[in-house]
N, C-alpha and C positions, 0 to 999 in steps of 0.2 A: 840245639833244642830250646835254649833259653830265648833266642831271638824269635823262634816260632811261637813260643808261648807268651811273648811280650804283650800282645793285644789283650790276652785273657787276664794276665795279672795286673796290667795297667788299669783295666776297667775296674777290677776289684779295689785297687789302691785309690781310685778316685772317689770311692764311696766313704762317706764320713764314718760309717759304722765299722770300717776295717782299721784294725790296730797294727797289723803287720802281715807281710807276705814273705815267706822263706822258700828257698829252692834247695832240694836235696837230690843230688845226682848219684846214679849208680857208679861206683868206683872201679868195680871189676866184674867180670862175667858172672861169677857165682855169688856176688854180693846179696846178702839177705836184707840189707837195711831198707831198700826201696821196694821190697815185697814183689820182686820180679819186674817192676816197672823200670824204665830208663830214668825217669824223673818224677819226683813228688813235689807238687806245689802245696805248701801248707799256708792256708789263709786264716788268720786269727781275727775274729770279729767280736764286737762288744755284745751284741745280742742277735738272736736268730730264732725263727720258729722251730727249727731242728737244731739240737745241740751239735750234731755232726751231719754234714752233707758231703757226699763223695761223687765226683764225676770223672769219667775216663775219657782220654783222648788218644788218637793214633795219628801218626804221620811218618811217612818214609820207612815203613817197617819198624818204627819205634812206638812206644806207648808211654803215656804219662797219666798220672792221677792227680786230681785236685781235691784236697781235704779241707773243707771249710769248717772250722770248729769255733764254738763260743769260748770266750775267756773263762767262764765258769767251768765248762767241760774240761778245758785244758788244766785248770787248777786242780780239779778232782782227780784227773789222771796222774798228775804230778804227786798229789798227796797220797792217793791209794795205791799207786803203782799198778793200776789195772791195765794200762797200755805202756808196757815197758819200752817199746820202740820209740816213744815220743822223746825220751831223753836223748837218744842217739840222733834223732832227727834235728832237735834243737841245737845239739852240740856240733853236728856236722854241717848244718845248713848255711847257705849263703843268704844274707839278708838283702832282699830286693826292695822292700819298702818297710819303713818303721816310723809309725806316727808317735811323736813325743818320746822316742827312745824306749817304747814299751818292750820291744824284743831285746834290745841291748841290755836293759835292766833285768829282764828275765834270765838271759844267758849268764849275767853276772851273779844273780841270786843262786842259780843252779850250781855255778862254779864255787861260790863261797859256802853254800849249803849251811845256812845259820843254824846254831845249836837247837833253837826251839823247833825248827822244821825237822831236824834230825830226831828230836825227842819224840815227837808225834809219830813219825814213821817207824821208829823203833818200837813204839807201843803197839802199833798196828801189826807189825811183823811178829812181835812176841805173842800177841793174842792168837794169831794164825798158827804159830808154832805150838802153843799149848793145846790148841784144839786138835791138831793133827797127832800130837804126841799122846794125848789122853785117849783119843779114839783108836789109835793104833795099838796102844798098850792093851785096851779092852779086847780088841780083836785077837791079839796075841794070846792073851789069857784064855780066850775061848777056842784057841788052837786053829784060828782062821789065818794061817800063816801068810798066804798069798796077799789077802786083803791088808793084813798088817804091814807087809812089805811095802805096799803102795803108799800107805800112810806115813811110814818111816821115811821113804824117799822124799815125800812132800815136807815133812817136818825138818829134815836135814837142809832142804832147799831154803826154807824160811830162816833156819839157823844161820845159814850161809849169808843170806841177804841182811840179816840182823847184824852180823859181824862186819859186813861191808859198810853199812850205814854208820855203825859205831866208829869206824875209822874215818868218817868224814867224807865218804864217797857215795855216789848213787849206784845202786845195783844195776848192772847192764844185762843184756841178754846173755852174755858169756860170763855169768856170775861165778862159775866154778873156776874159770881162769883167774878171776880177781881173787877169789878166796885162797887158791893155791899160793899166791904171793903174800896175802895178808894174814890168813889164819890157816896154816898147813895142817893143824890138828883136825880141823873140821873136814878138810879135803881128804885127809887120811881115813877118817870115819866113813866118808862116802865111798872111797875106793874099797875099803874092807867090806862094806855091805854088798857092793856090786861084783867084786872080783874074788872074794874069799872062796876057798874050796870047802869050807865048813858047811854043815847042813844049814838049811834056811832057818830052822828053829834056833840053832846055836848062834848064827849070825845076828838074828834079831835080839836074842837074849843079851848078847854082848853090846849091841847097839843101844838098847834101852838103858843099860847101866851107864854107858859112856855119855849118852845124851842127857841123862838126868843130872850128871855132874855139870855139863856145859850149860844146861838150862838154869840150874841153881846159880851158877857163876854170873849169869846175865839177868837174873830176876830184877835186881835193883834198877838197872838202866832200862830194862824192858817195861817196867811198871811205873816209872817216874811220872809220866804224863797223866795216866789214869789216876794214880793216887793223889797227884797235885789237884786235879779237878774235884775228886771226891772229898778232899780236905776242906772244900769251901762250905760244906754243910755238916751239921752234927751227925745226921744219918740220912739214908736214901732208901726209898722204895725202888724195886727193880725197874718198874716202868719209868720212874723219874730218871734213872741212869740211862735207860735206852733212848729217852727223848731229849737228853741234855745235848745241846748243839755240838759241843766239842767231842762228844763220845758217840755220836751217831755212826761214824765210820767203822766202829768196832762191831756193830750190828750182831750177826749170827754167832760170833765167837765170844760174845760178852758173858753169857751164863756160865760157860765152861771156865772162862778166865777167872771170874769171881769166885767160883768154887775152889779153884786152884790156890787163889790168894788167901782164902779162909784157911785152907789146909796148911799153908805156909805161914800163918799168923801175921799176915799183912793187912787183912780185913777182919773185922769182927761182925758177928750176927747180933742184931738188936731186935728183940721181940716186943712188939707194940700190941697192947690189948685191942681186941675187936668186940663187937657186941655179942658174938658167940662165946659162950663159956669154954675156956680151955683152948680157944683158937686165937692165934696171934698173926699180926702182920709181920712177915720176915723182912727186916730191913738190914741195911749194911752201913758200916762206918769204918773209917781208917783206924787201924790199931792205935791205941792211945800213945804208945811210945813213938809212933811215927808222926802223929798229927802235931 
C-alpha cells in the first residue's frame, strides 16, 4: 500500500509548507487505530486554509485516508486531548518525510512528556473532573439517579486520565487498562459502580464519598497550573481569567472550578466597589497563604 501511495505523499513532501508525512498501517483485522482503514497518511503542514482536511482513497479492495492537519491544530489536539487517537498515530507511525526533524522532535517530546506540559494537562483534566462531579452530585441530590450515574462515569474517566498523566504517561484510548496497572483503587471504584449489585442510589452515594477523597488528594497537583497563572496579579475579574491566553482552554469548566477552589480556601473573593451603592465587582485572588 505504501508503494501505491508514494506519488501522493511525495507530492505533499515536495511542498515547502509540509513539515512531515507519517504512515499508520492497520496491524490486525479488528484494529481500531486506523478507524477501519487499511492505511492512514498523516500530513502535518505549517499553515492551511482548513485546520483539518481529509481525503479517502481506494485500491484493490483496500482503502486509505489522508489527514492533512496544521501544526497549530495538532498542538491543540495534543494539549486538550480532544483527539485521543492522535497520540497512538504519532507513536505507531512510520515517518516517511520529516523536514528539519520536526516529527522526530515531536515524538521525543511526547515520549519525555515534560513536567510543564503535564501540569497544564492535569489542570484541564481536573477542571473537567470537578465539573462532572459537581453536576453529578447536584443531580443525585435531586434524585435524578440515571443522569447522575452518567456524570459519575464521566468524572471517573477524568480522574483516571488525571492519574495516568500524573504518572508521566499520555492517556490512551484504553485508559482503563492503563489505570488498572497504575492506580488500581480508581479502577476498583469504576468496577464497583458498574458491577455492584447494590441499588443505583446506594452505589452513587458510596462513589461520591470515595471520589471526594480522591479529588481532595489530587487538588494540589490538579490546580497547580491555574493557581500559578492567577498568582501573577493581585486580583482578577472573571472575564480577565476567561480571556487570559494560558487559561482559555479551561473555558466552560472555569466558573465551576473557581467556585470549588473558593470552597476549598485556595482562592479568595475580593469585592471592588462599583458606582452602584452596595453593588461590588466580584473578583478573585489566590489565597494569601499560597501566593
